[in-house]
C-alpha positions in Angstrom: -28.1 -89.1 -71.0 -28.0 -91.7 -73.7 -29.8 -90.9 -77.0 -32.4 -93.6 -77.7 -35.9 -93.2 -79.1 -37.7 -93.9 -75.9 -35.7 -91.4 -73.9 -35.9 -88.8 -76.6 -39.7 -89.0 -76.7 -39.7 -88.3 -73.0 -37.1 -85.6 -73.1 -38.5 -83.5 -75.9 -41.7 -82.3 -74.3 -40.0 -81.7 -70.9 -37.2 -79.7 -72.4 -39.6 -77.7 -74.5 -41.8 -77.0 -71.5 -38.9 -76.0 -69.3 -37.4 -73.6 -71.8 -40.8 -72.1 -72.7 -42.0 -71.5 -69.2 -38.7 -69.8 -68.4 -39.0 -67.3 -71.2 -42.8 -66.9 -70.8 -42.4 -65.7 -67.2 -39.7 -63.2 -68.2 -42.2 -61.8 -70.7 -45.2 -61.9 -68.4 -43.4 -60.1 -65.5 -42.1 -57.5 -67.8 -45.6 -56.9 -69.1 -47.0 -56.7 -65.6 -44.4 -54.1 -64.8 -45.4 -51.9 -67.8 -43.3 -53.1 -70.7 -45.2 -54.6 -73.7 -42.1 -55.1 -75.9 -42.3 -58.9 -75.6 -46.1 -58.9 -76.2 -45.7 -56.8 -79.4 -43.1 -59.2 -80.7 -45.3 -62.2 -79.9 -43.1 -63.5 -77.2 -45.8 -63.4 -74.5 -46.8 -66.9 -75.4 -46.5 -70.6 -74.4 -45.7 -71.6 -78.0 -42.2 -73.1 -77.7 -41.3 -72.5 -81.3 -41.0 -68.8 -80.8 -38.7 -69.2 -77.8 -36.2 -71.9 -78.9 -32.5 -71.2 -79.5 -30.8 -73.9 -81.5 -27.5 -74.1 -79.6 -29.2 -73.7 -76.2 -31.7 -76.4 -76.9 -29.1 -78.9 -78.2 -27.1 -78.2 -75.1 -30.1 -79.2 -73.0 -30.0 -82.6 -74.5 -26.2 -83.0 -74.3 -25.5 -81.4 -70.9 -28.8 -81.1 -69.1 -28.8 -77.3 -69.1 -29.0 -74.6 -71.7 -31.0 -71.6 -72.7 -33.8 -70.2 -75.0 -33.9 -67.1 -77.1 -33.8 -64.1 -74.7 -37.1 -62.2 -74.4 -36.8 -58.6 -75.5 -37.3 -56.1 -72.7 -37.2 -52.3 -72.6 -36.4 -51.5 -69.0 -37.0 -47.8 -69.6 -40.7 -48.7 -69.6 -40.6 -49.6 -65.9 -41.3 -47.1 -63.2 -38.1 -48.3 -61.5 -35.8 -49.7 -64.2 -33.3 -51.3 -61.8 -36.0 -53.0 -59.7 -37.8 -54.0 -62.9 -34.6 -55.5 -64.2 -34.1 -57.5 -61.1 -37.7 -58.9 -61.0 -37.8 -59.8 -64.7 -34.4 -61.6 -64.4 -35.6 -63.6 -61.3 -38.9 -64.6 -63.0 -37.4 -67.2 -65.4 -35.3 -69.1 -62.9 -38.1 -68.9 -60.3 -40.6 -70.4 -62.7 -38.2 -73.4 -63.2 -37.6 -73.8 -59.5 -41.4 -73.8 -58.8 -41.8 -76.4 -61.6 -39.0 -78.5 -60.0 -40.5 -78.2 -56.6 -43.9 -79.4 -57.8 -42.1 -82.3 -59.6 -40.2 -83.1 -56.4 -43.3 -83.2 -54.3 -45.0 -85.4 -56.9 -42.0 -87.7 -56.8 -42.2 -88.0 -53.1 -45.8 -89.2 -53.5 -45.3 -91.4 -56.6 -42.3 -93.4 -55.6 -43.8 -95.0 -52.4 -46.9 -96.0 -54.4 -44.9 -98.0 -57.0 -42.0 -99.1 -54.8 -43.7 -102.3 -53.6 -45.3 -103.2 -56.9 -44.0 -106.2 -58.9 -45.7 -105.0 -62.0 -45.9 -101.3 -62.8 -48.2 -100.1 -65.6 -46.4 -98.4 -68.6 -48.2 -95.1 -68.1 -46.9 -94.9 -64.5 -43.4 -95.6 -65.6 -43.5 -92.9 -68.3 -45.1 -90.5 -65.8 -42.3 -91.2 -63.3 -39.7 -90.5 -66.0 -41.4 -87.2 -67.0 -41.6 -86.1 -63.3 -37.9 -86.9 -62.8 -36.8 -85.0 -65.9 -39.0 -82.0 -64.9 -37.3 -81.9 -61.6 -33.8 -82.3 -63.1 -34.2 -79.9 -66.0 -36.0 -77.3 -63.8 -33.3 -77.2 -61.2 -30.5 -77.3 -63.8 -32.0 -74.4 -65.8 -32.6 -72.3 -62.7 -29.1 -72.8 -61.3 -27.3 -72.3 -64.7 -29.2 -69.1 -65.5 -28.4 -67.7 -62.0 -24.6 -67.8 -62.7 -23.8 -64.1 -62.5 -22.2 -63.8 -65.9 -23.7 -61.9 -68.9 -26.0 -62.7 -70.6 -27.5 -65.1 -68.0 -30.2 -64.0 -65.6 -27.9 -64.0 -62.7 -25.9 -61.1 -64.1 -29.1 -59.1 -64.3 -30.0 -59.9 -60.8 -26.5 -58.9 -59.6 -26.7 -55.7 -61.6 -30.0 -54.9 -59.9 -28.6 -55.5 -56.4 -25.3 -53.6 -56.8 -25.0 -49.9 -56.0 -25.1 -47.8 -59.2 -21.3 -47.3 -59.4 -20.5 -50.9 -59.0 -23.3 -51.9 -61.3 -22.0 -49.7 -64.1 -18.5 -51.3 -63.7 -20.0 -54.8 -63.7 -22.0 -54.0 -66.9 -18.6 -53.6 -68.8 -18.3 -57.4 -68.6 -21.3 -57.7 -71.0 -19.3 -58.1 -74.3 -17.1 -60.8 -72.7 -19.7 -62.8 -70.8 -20.3 -65.5 -73.3 -16.5 -66.1 -73.7 -16.0 -66.3 -70.0 -19.0 -68.6 -69.6 -17.7 -71.1 -72.2 -14.2 -70.9 -70.8 -15.6 -71.7 -67.4 -17.6 -74.6 -68.8 -14.7 -76.1 -70.9 -11.7 -75.4 -68.7 -13.2 -74.6 -65.3 -13.5 -78.3 -64.2 -13.8 -78.3 -60.4 -14.8 -74.6 -60.2 -17.7 -75.2 -62.6 -18.6 -78.2 -60.6 -18.9 -76.2 -57.4 -20.8 -73.3 -59.1 -23.2 -75.6 -60.9 -23.4 -79.2 -59.8 -23.2 -78.7 -56.1 -26.3 -76.5 -55.9 -28.1 -78.7 -58.4 -27.4 -81.8 -56.3 -28.4 -80.0 -53.1 -31.7 -78.7 -54.5 -32.5 -82.1 -56.0 -32.2 -83.7 -52.6 -34.1 -80.9 -50.9 -37.0 -81.0 -53.3 -37.4 -84.7 -53.9 -35.4 -86.5 -51.2 -33.3 -88.3 -53.9 -29.8 -87.8 -55.2 -29.6 -86.3 -58.8 -27.5 -89.2 -60.1 -29.7 -91.7 -58.4 -32.6 -90.3 -60.3 -30.6 -90.3 -63.5 -30.0 -94.1 -63.0 -33.7 -94.6 -62.8 -34.1 -92.7 -66.2 -31.4 -94.9 -67.7 -33.3 -98.0 -66.5 -36.6 -96.8 -67.8 -35.1 -96.0 -71.2 -33.2 -99.2 -71.6 
């Protein structure tokens, strides 16, 4: 997306919300399952400043996906550590998908209302842009974080689903996960497109009825 002031003013609150809600739900589910580590470290909060990671936030603006500062979790505090690991990992992406679903349903209602209007109030235009970005960022965050490579949530989900022996073998990837992820992003090309953009596009159409890049063109038009 192009960087202009109008677009930036719309992007900032949506990105902050998307990243914050993701980490908050990790912390909240962990707390509900018996681990108060995040709460004691003041991460069980909707204050975005405590959750932001500089690189992950910048990437959200540049690429449309990224990450926040991981919530600290002590899985030994759960009655069933493997199940707890799975549920906590799922909580973040699920929160983004629910946000995106709400945005998609809102978009289905909002677009027909303004489609036939020759003059659209500015507040409606801004609201439309916010809803579109909530949909796009919500889906992109969920899909990106479900890639099964450490330290992303998808790796925790896979670890929780695998039999113990295979899970232990998979956990040995942990030190190399970030390098593999960046190599996939930079050199993966078509493979990354299938892993990331295909499900993003599919979910965008499923939730809103509109193509991802069609919605991006609307954002460009609004911000121009």
